[in-house]
N, C-alpha and C positions, 0 to 999 in steps of 0.2 A: 628468526627465531626458532627451534626445533621445539616442538611436543610429545608426549609420549600419547599414544593413541590410545583411547581407555579403552579395558577389555570388554565393555558391555555395547561398544558403536557396529549398529548394524552392518550387515555383506554390504559392501559399494559405496558406504556413506565417509567421507573423510572426517577425521575427525582432526587431522593433525591443521587443517586450516578455516580460519572462524568464517562462519557464515550469518550475513547480516539479519537471516531469518532468526535464527539463533539467539543473536545478543539483541534482537528484538522481545523475541521470547522470554529472556533474562528478564530484562527492561519492565516486561508485563509484571512479574513474577512467576513464569510459566519454569515448567521441567525439563523442560527437551532441548537443552543445550548440554555443551562439554566446556570442560577447564579452557580452553583457547577462546571459547568464546567471553567467555565468564570475565577472562581476563585481556581481552579488550573495552567490552561494558565496564569494571573496574579502573581499568584506565578512566574512562570518562566521565566517573560518578568522582573518581577520588579528584580530579579537576572541577567538577562540577557535580554536586553530589544532586541536583536536582534534573539531572538527564531524565530520568523515568517522567518525568512530569510529560515533556513530549510526547512519547509514547504514547501514554493514557491521555493525552490530546489526542493525539491523532487519529484513536480510534474508535476515541467520542465523533468525532466531527464525522467522520466516515458513517457513525451508526444516524447522527441527524438527516446526512444527505440521503440513507438509503431509506430510511424512513420515513422522509419528506417525501422522495419518489415516487414509493410505494401506497401512501396515504395520499400525496396531495395530486400528486401529477399523474397517476394511473401507469408507473410502469413497475412493474412485477417479474422483467426477469434481466436478469441482470450477470453479469461475468466479470470474474475475480481477479484479475489480472498479476501476477505475482503478491498472490494472495499470503503468504507466508506462517506457518504455524497455524493450527486451530488453538482457539484461544476461548475462555471460557461465554464468550459473545460473539458470534460472526455473520457475516451478511447475509446467509439467507433466513438468520431467527433476527434479527434485524430488519429484514423485508418482510417477513413472515407475522410478526406483532402489527404491524400497519395492514396487510393485505396477506391472508394466509393463504393463498392462490399462488401465491411467489414463485420463482424457482431461480436456480441460481448454480450456475456454474463456478469454480473454483480451475483457478489454472496457475502451475508455477513449476518450474526447469531444478529446483532443488530435491536430490532424491529422496531426506529425509523426511520436506514437506512432505513431496507425493504419500509416502511411506503411510506418515500421520492423518494426512488428507483424506486419503481414501478409505481409510478406519474408520476413521470418525466421522468426516463431514460427509459422506455420502450416503443418501437418502435415499429410493425408489421414489421417481416422480417429484423432487422435489430441490434435492441438490446434488452433484454430481462433479469429480475433480478430473481434469485430465494435465496431462503432462505437453506444454507448451511454452513457448518462449516470443517477448515484446516485441522482439525484432523478426516473429515472424506470424503474422496477423494470418495470411491464408487459412495455414496450419490450424489455430486457433480456431477459427470457422469454419472451416470444414469440418476439424474433427468429428466423428457420426455421437458420440456422446454428445457433446454440443447440439448437433443438429438433430438430435432424437429427443431434446430436453428442450430449447428451445425453438420459438417460431423467428422465422429472423426477417419475416415480413411485417412483425409485431416490434415499437420500440425496445432499446434493450441501455440500461444502463448500467456502462462500465464504471468499475472501481480501480484508479491504479493509484492503490495507498504508499507510497513512502517508495517508489520505485523506479519514478522516471528519475531521478537523482542518483539513478546509479550509471543511467546512459550518459560516455564522454561525449564533449564537446565534439567531436571528430565523427564520431556514430550521427550525428546531430538529432539530438531530441525532439524537435520541433516537429522532423519529419516523422518520427519514431510515432510518435502522436498520431499524428496529419494520417500516418499509414493505416491506422482503424477506423477511418472514417467512411470508406469507400462501402465497409462491410454490415454498419449501422444504417437503419433505414430513421427514414423523418420524426422526431419527435423522440430520439435516441437522447443521452444525456453522458457527457464524461466527468466523472469527479474525481481532481487530483490533489493529494498532496506532496509535499516538496520540500529541504532542507533550502532555508533560506539563508540569502547573504544581507545580514544587517551594516555589515562593516566596518561595526564600532565598539567592536568587545575584544581584549586580546585573549581572553578565555576562551570565547566563540573561535578564535583562530587557532587555539593549540587543541580544542576538541573536533574541529578541520580535519589540523594534521594527523590525531591517532585514527578518525574514521576514515580518511584515505588511504593511510599506511597500513593499516589492522584489516581491514576489510575489501582492499583492491580497487579501490576509488567510490570514493562518495561526495558528492558534487554541490556542495551550497552555490544556491543562485539566487541573484538578486529579484523581489517581487516581477519586476516589467518584463523580465525573462522570462518566467515562469507564466505569466500572463501571456506571452506570444506563444508559449506551447500551446494556445487555447483558438489557435487560428484555424477559422471554418466553421466556429461555434459562438453561437450568442451567451456570452459570460452573463449569467443571473447574479443577482443584491447575493452577496455585498461583494462581490469582487473576490478577488486576490485577497484575503484576509487571515494573521495568526490563523490555526486551527484554537486554540480557547476564544475567540470572538469570532468564528467564522458558524452567524447564525444559533446562539448560544440559545437553552431555555430557559437560561435565568441573564439574569445582566453577568457580564464577564469578568473573572474577579482581576487583580491587578496582576501585570504581567513582570513579575517584582525581581525577576531574575532576566536579565540579558538574552539568556540560551531557552527563554519561553519563546521568543520570537524566533526562533531558527524552524519553525515549520509553520509551513502556509497552505491552505486548501482554498480549493476553486474549483466553481462546479460551471460545468458549459453543457448549451441544449444545439442539437444538430436539428436547424430547420427546414 
């Protein structure tokens, strides 16, 4: 399907192809998206109006994990890979609310994410934004901006929020996650959220079709498969759980719509 490129698209930004980061931004109520992104998002919401609940639930689970890591586990250094567009609350804000000494490196390979991230999230001695790819961890962890901010001899909290479900089976997502571990010292943690395939609702099947065709690959996987991505790590309680039920601050609300079960979270520690 052809799309007109908006006049205000920044140089070097492909606004004719939808971006998951910008669709996600739209779900969260952001403004950093184009018509092509809103078209995909609106298709999903036309099928399941509650779809943004999943995006908000994902963000809330990341906030709980990062806050716990910085406040209880003593992990005050974070690398957010595939960070997406800045929102009203970001990883360094979550972490620093628990420990003001926390530092964060954001990583993404989307040009528009880089442009916005560097403008809005870079803070000397606190947070920086680098270009990097999940498939090339050696480049991420050797980037001078990262090594200049973080101490790689101390535990790192790696955030993989809604990114591994874009890794196709032929790229071996378990191996991709495992490839990060040699760069992490003992005591490090990996927080991962992933689209979940419960396999029991036709509306979810249609949502999967829209995302997989519109965004060039979004793979829903069973929770047991997601758990296997954490091989080499000690999985912490409550294991793989729906994002709304992963360590909620209050009793989790009812999962009143099947799509609410379609994003899971898991946290693992490198011993």
